[in-house]
N, C-alpha and C positions, 0 to 999 in steps of 0.2 A: 598658427601655421603648422602644417603637417610635415613630417620628415619624408624623405623619398624612399625609405625602407622601414619595415617593421620587423623586428626580430622577436621570436618567442622561443623560450626554452621549453621543450616538451620532455617530461619525465621528472624525476626527483632531483632537486637542486640542493646540494649540500652547503654547508657554511663556506663562505669565500666565493660563492657563485659558480662552483664547478658542477658540471653535469655528472650525476652519479650513474644513472641508468637510462640514457635516453637518446634524445634526438634534438637537433637544432633545426628550426624552420624559419623561413623568411619569405616575403612576397616582394617582388620587384617588377615594375615600379609599384609603389603604393603611397599615395593615391595613383590610380591609373585611369586611362580613358577608354580604350577598346579591349585590351587584354592585359593580363598580368601573369607572371611566372612564379609559381609556388615551388620553392626549392626546399627540400628537407634532406638531412643527413642522419642516418641511423648508425649507431656504433656497433650493432650486432644484428644478425638476421632476425626478422620479426614479421608478424602478420600485420599488414598495414592496409587501411582503407581510408577513404576520404569522401566528404560530401561538402557541398557549398549550399548555404541557406541564406534567405533574405532576412530582413529584420524581424519578420513575423514568425520565422522558423520554417517557412515553406522550402522544401528541398528543391534546388534548381539543377544540381549536377551531382552525380555520384560515381565513385570508383569502388567496385566491390573489393572486399578484403581479400588480399592475396599475399603470398610469401614474397618478401623482398630481401635481397642480400644486403649486408652492411655496405654503407657508402652513400653517395649522393644520388638523389632522385628528383625528378621535376614533373610538375603538372602545369601545362600551358592552358590557362582558362580564358576563353574568348567570351566576353560579356558585352559585345557590341550591341546586341539587341535588348539590353536591359537598361532601365532608368538609372540615373545617378543615385547614389545612396550608399548605405553601409551593408556589407555582406560578410558572412563568416565562413571560414573553412573549418570543418570539424575533422581533425586527424585522429584516427583510431590506431594505436600502436599496441599490439598484444593485449587488446581489450581496454586499454586506458584511453580516454577521450580528452583531447586538448583542443583549444580553439584559437584561431588566428583571425584578427579583424582586417577586412579589406575595405578600402574606400574607393568607390567609383565616382570619378568626376566627369563632367560633360554629359551630353545627351539628355 
């Protein structure tokens, strides 16, 4: 059974699970049917970019790298025209790439 949210800590995690230099990201709902909201919070201003790829690595959606202020940011991804399956969000924060798995149910 899948949980309704998936959380990923992006950045360096120190002992005790504290985020040392980074960001927290989540996708909700996940699994999703038509669209999902990718929410990330960065602790300091950073250059941030994102792309969504399918299981073969084919890029489906891209947001160019741009300066973002510290705080909460959202990406609303509409995947209504895509088949059910596993997709990945690649978040790039100041050149460091981290991945969040998305599960599309239905269709």
